[in-house]
C-alpha positions as CSV (number, residue, x, y, z in Angstrom):
1,M,-22.1,-4.6,-8.2
2,V,-20.4,-1.4,-9.6
3,N,-22.7,1.4,-10.4
4,I,-22.1,2.5,-14.0
5,E,-22.9,6.2,-14.7
6,S,-21.5,8.1,-17.6
7,D,-22.7,11.7,-16.8
8,N,-19.4,12.7,-15.2
9,I,-17.3,11.6,-18.2
10,D,-16.2,14.0,-21.0
11,W,-16.4,11.4,-23.7
12,K,-14.9,13.6,-26.4
13,N,-11.7,14.3,-24.4
14,F,-11.7,10.7,-23.1
15,L,-11.7,9.1,-26.5
16,L,-9.5,11.7,-28.3
17,P,-6.2,10.0,-27.3
18,Y,-7.5,6.7,-28.5
19,E,-8.4,8.2,-31.8
20,Q,-4.9,9.6,-32.1
21,M,-3.4,6.3,-31.2
22,V,-5.5,4.4,-33.7
23,N,-4.6,6.9,-36.5
24,E,-0.9,6.5,-35.7
25,L,-1.1,2.8,-35.7
26,I,-2.9,2.7,-39.0
27,V,-0.2,4.9,-40.6
28,K,2.5,2.6,-39.0
29,F,1.1,-0.6,-40.4
30,E,0.3,0.9,-43.8
31,N,3.9,2.1,-44.0
32,I,5.1,-1.4,-43.1
33,A,3.0,-2.9,-45.9
34,R,4.3,-0.2,-48.3
35,S,7.9,-1.1,-47.4
36,F,7.4,-4.7,-48.5
37,E,6.1,-3.4,-51.8
38,Y,9.1,-1.1,-52.3
39,S,11.4,-4.1,-51.7
40,G,9.6,-6.2,-54.3
41,E,8.4,-8.7,-51.7
42,P,4.6,-9.4,-51.3
43,S,3.3,-7.8,-48.1
44,P,1.6,-10.1,-45.5
45,I,-0.7,-7.1,-44.7
46,E,-3.4,-6.8,-47.3
47,H,-5.7,-4.2,-45.5
48,V,-5.4,-2.1,-42.3
49,Y,-8.5,-0.9,-40.5
50,G,-8.9,0.9,-37.2
51,R,-11.7,2.0,-34.9
52,V,-12.5,3.5,-31.5
53,K,-15.3,2.0,-29.5
54,K,-18.4,4.2,-29.0
55,A,-19.2,5.4,-25.5
56,S,-22.4,3.2,-25.5
57,S,-20.3,0.1,-26.4
58,I,-17.7,0.9,-23.7
59,L,-20.4,1.4,-21.1
60,E,-22.2,-1.8,-22.1
61,K,-18.9,-3.8,-21.7
62,A,-18.1,-2.1,-18.4
63,K,-21.5,-3.1,-17.1
64,R,-21.2,-6.6,-18.4
65,K,-17.8,-7.1,-16.8
66,N,-18.6,-5.0,-13.7
67,I,-15.8,-2.4,-14.3
68,A,-15.9,1.0,-12.6
69,L,-15.7,4.1,-14.7
70,K,-12.3,5.1,-13.1
71,D,-10.9,1.8,-14.4
72,L,-12.1,2.0,-18.0
73,S,-8.7,2.8,-19.5
74,R,-6.9,0.2,-17.4
75,K,-9.4,-2.7,-17.7
76,V,-11.1,-2.2,-21.1
77,G,-8.3,-3.2,-23.4
78,D,-10.1,-2.8,-26.7
79,I,-11.3,0.8,-26.6
80,G,-8.9,1.3,-29.5
81,G,-8.7,-1.4,-32.1
82,I,-6.6,-2.3,-35.2
83,R,-7.6,-5.0,-37.6
84,L,-4.9,-6.4,-40.0
85,I,-6.2,-8.5,-42.9
86,C,-4.0,-10.9,-44.8
87,R,-4.5,-13.3,-47.7
88,F,-3.1,-16.5,-46.3
89,V,-3.1,-18.2,-42.9
90,E,0.7,-18.3,-43.0
91,D,0.8,-14.5,-43.3
92,I,-0.7,-14.3,-39.8
93,D,2.5,-15.7,-38.3
94,R,4.6,-13.2,-40.4
95,I,2.5,-10.3,-39.0
96,I,2.8,-11.5,-35.5
97,Y,6.6,-11.6,-35.9
98,I,6.6,-8.0,-37.2
99,I,4.6,-6.8,-34.2
100,R,6.9,-8.7,-31.8
101,S,9.9,-7.1,-33.4
102,H,8.8,-3.5,-32.8
103,D,9.9,-2.2,-29.4
104,D,7.3,0.6,-29.5
105,L,4.5,-2.0,-29.4
106,E,4.6,-3.6,-25.9
107,I,2.8,-6.8,-26.0
108,V,0.6,-7.4,-23.0
109,K,-1.4,-10.5,-24.0
110,E,-1.8,-12.8,-27.0
111,L,-4.9,-14.9,-27.7
112,D,-4.7,-17.5,-30.5
113,Y,-8.3,-18.1,-31.9
114,V,-6.9,-19.4,-35.2
115,Q,-5.6,-22.7,-33.8
116,N,-8.0,-22.6,-30.8
117,K,-11.3,-21.4,-32.4
118,K,-14.2,-20.1,-30.3
119,P,-17.3,-22.3,-29.9
120,S,-19.1,-20.1,-32.4
121,G,-16.5,-20.9,-35.1
122,Y,-14.7,-17.5,-34.8
123,R,-11.1,-17.5,-35.8
124,S,-8.6,-14.6,-35.4
125,Y,-5.4,-13.8,-33.6
126,H,-5.6,-11.1,-31.0
127,I,-2.7,-9.2,-29.5
128,K,-3.3,-6.7,-26.7
129,I,-0.5,-4.0,-26.7
130,K,0.4,-1.0,-24.6
131,Y,1.2,2.0,-26.8
132,K,2.9,5.2,-25.7
133,L,1.2,8.2,-27.2
134,Y,2.8,11.6,-27.0
135,T,0.1,14.3,-26.4
136,M,0.2,18.0,-25.6
137,S,0.1,17.1,-21.9
138,G,2.9,14.6,-22.2
139,P,3.2,10.9,-22.9
140,K,0.2,8.7,-22.2
141,E,0.2,4.8,-22.2
142,L,-2.9,3.3,-23.8
143,F,-4.1,-0.2,-24.5
144,C,-5.0,-1.3,-28.0
145,E,-6.3,-4.6,-29.4
146,I,-4.8,-5.8,-32.7
147,Q,-6.8,-8.5,-34.6
148,I,-5.1,-10.4,-37.3
149,R,-7.4,-12.3,-39.8
150,T,-7.4,-13.7,-43.3
151,L,-9.9,-12.3,-45.8
152,A,-12.1,-15.4,-45.3
153,M,-12.0,-15.1,-41.5
154,N,-12.9,-11.4,-41.7
155,F,-15.8,-12.0,-44.1
156,W,-17.3,-14.6,-41.8
157,A,-16.7,-12.6,-38.6
158,T,-18.3,-9.5,-40.2
159,I,-21.5,-11.4,-41.1
160,E,-21.6,-13.2,-37.8
161,H,-21.3,-9.9,-35.9
162,S,-24.1,-8.3,-37.9
163,L,-26.4,-11.3,-37.2
164,R,-25.6,-11.3,-33.5
165,Y,-26.4,-7.5,-33.4
166,K,-29.7,-8.2,-35.3
167,Y,-30.8,-11.0,-33.0
168,K,-29.4,-9.3,-29.9
169,D,-27.8,-12.5,-28.6
170,N,-31.0,-14.5,-29.2
171,M,-29.9,-16.1,-32.5
172,P,-31.9,-19.2,-33.6
173,E,-30.0,-22.4,-33.0
174,S,-30.4,-23.4,-36.7
175,I,-28.6,-20.2,-37.8
176,M,-25.9,-20.7,-35.2
177,D,-25.3,-24.2,-36.5
178,R,-25.1,-22.9,-40.1
179,L,-22.6,-20.2,-39.0
180,I,-20.4,-22.8,-37.4
181,S,-20.5,-24.9,-40.5
182,S,-19.7,-21.9,-42.7
183,A,-16.8,-20.9,-40.4
184,E,-15.3,-24.4,-41.0
185,A,-15.8,-24.0,-44.7
186,A,-14.1,-20.6,-44.6
187,F,-11.1,-22.1,-42.8
188,K,-10.9,-25.0,-45.3
189,L,-10.9,-22.4,-48.1
190,D,-8.0,-20.7,-46.3
191,Q,-6.1,-24.0,-46.1
192,E,-6.8,-24.9,-49.8
193,M,-5.7,-21.5,-51.0
194,S,-2.4,-21.9,-49.0
195,T,-1.9,-25.3,-50.7
196,I,-2.5,-23.7,-54.1
197,R,-0.1,-20.9,-53.4
198,D,2.6,-23.4,-52.3
199,E,2.2,-25.3,-55.5
200,I,2.4,-22.1,-57.6
201,L,5.6,-21.0,-55.7
202,E,7.1,-24.4,-56.3
203,V,6.4,-24.0,-60.1
204,Q,7.9,-20.5,-60.0
205,R,11.1,-21.8,-58.2
206,Y,11.3,-24.6,-60.8
207,Q,11.1,-22.0,-63.6
208,I,13.7,-19.7,-62.1
209,V,16.2,-22.5,-61.7
210,K,15.5,-23.8,-65.2
211,N,15.9,-20.3,-66.7
212,E,19.2,-19.7,-64.9
213,L,20.6,-23.0,-66.1
214,V,19.6,-22.2,-69.7
215,D,21.1,-18.7,-69.5
216,Q,24.3,-20.0,-68.1
217,S,24.5,-22.7,-70.7
218,M,24.0,-20.2,-73.5
219,E,26.8,-18.0,-72.2
220,K,29.1,-21.0,-71.9
221,L,28.3,-22.1,-75.4
222,D,29.2,-18.6,-76.7
223,E,32.5,-18.9,-74.9
224,L,33.2,-22.1,-76.8
225,E,33.2,-20.3,-80.1
226,G,36.7,-20.3,-81.4
227,S,37.8,-23.2,-79.2
228,M,35.5,-25.8,-80.7
229,E,34.3,-26.5,-84.2
230,T,31.3,-24.2,-85.1
231,E,29.2,-27.2,-86.3
232,K,29.6,-28.9,-82.9
233,V,28.8,-25.8,-81.0
234,N,25.6,-25.4,-83.2
235,D,24.7,-29.0,-82.5
236,L,24.9,-28.3,-78.7
237,R,22.8,-25.1,-79.2
238,N,20.2,-27.1,-81.0
239,E,20.2,-29.7,-78.3
240,L,19.7,-27.1,-75.7
241,H,16.8,-25.6,-77.6
242,E,15.1,-29.0,-77.8
243,L,15.6,-29.5,-74.1
244,L,14.2,-26.1,-73.4
245,A,11.1,-26.9,-75.5
246,E,10.8,-30.2,-73.6
247,G,11.1,-28.4,-70.3
248,D,12.7,-31.3,-68.3
249,L,14.8,-29.6,-65.6
250,F,16.8,-32.8,-64.9
251,K,17.8,-33.2,-68.6
252,I,18.8,-29.5,-68.7
253,Q,20.9,-30.0,-65.6
254,E,22.6,-33.0,-67.2
255,F,23.3,-31.0,-70.3
256,Y,24.8,-28.2,-68.2
257,R,27.0,-30.8,-66.5
258,R,28.3,-32.2,-69.8
259,L,28.9,-28.7,-71.1
260,R,31.1,-27.9,-68.2
261,I,33.1,-31.1,-68.8
262,T,33.5,-30.0,-72.4
263,R,34.7,-26.6,-71.4
264,K,37.3,-28.2,-69.0
265,I,38.7,-30.1,-71.9
266,F,39.3,-26.9,-73.8
267,K,40.7,-25.3,-70.5
268,L,37.8,-22.8,-70.4
269,E,36.8,-23.9,-66.9
270,Q,38.6,-25.4,-63.9
């Protein structure tokens, strides 16, 4: 058994590099989220949080895992932590891809608790990275744990953590059972919201295609002026307006096809 004593550790200096690392990573991920906004694309990162473990928590973990003080930096991989919150389960994969694509974030280990939930019901994706921090005394490599969760997963995990702290690992079985049930309910909510989003995106894609067809049809009708009798052009315009009001994409597509044939007759289109 390793003897854990903290009197010979200058905790302020020990934790300072971790605080610097966490601050740098917070800025990094916030900038990534902002870059999506600038491009007009929804960011998969909704919120960015960071924290450095307190000395008491580090010592508690070292004692529980029988880690010597000299090995804290090497064997306690979550002294520094980043939490990335997203809206949808699918966003977790997008964030993982972003992390993997950055050479300055060396991935050491990945743990998928989204598809392989813990017995408690906990779901999250954990990535342990090695990060090179540049300090006054030179570069220093530190470990950091990145947790990726949906809003629902994070809400559940926050409540569960506070209850475990309150009961000091002696939580009543009835509450544990209810927590497991609520974890499943939260995950079902995530899945349902993903389904709703897919349906909304499909409607949006449908609307974009329909609008583009209508715009192109109107332009081509304008170009028929002078080559075709005005009355017939107006009849086609009225037909297009009726189809637009009806909203049937397939009928609008058929109208566009017939319009192109008509333009070919007047040698306005090849």
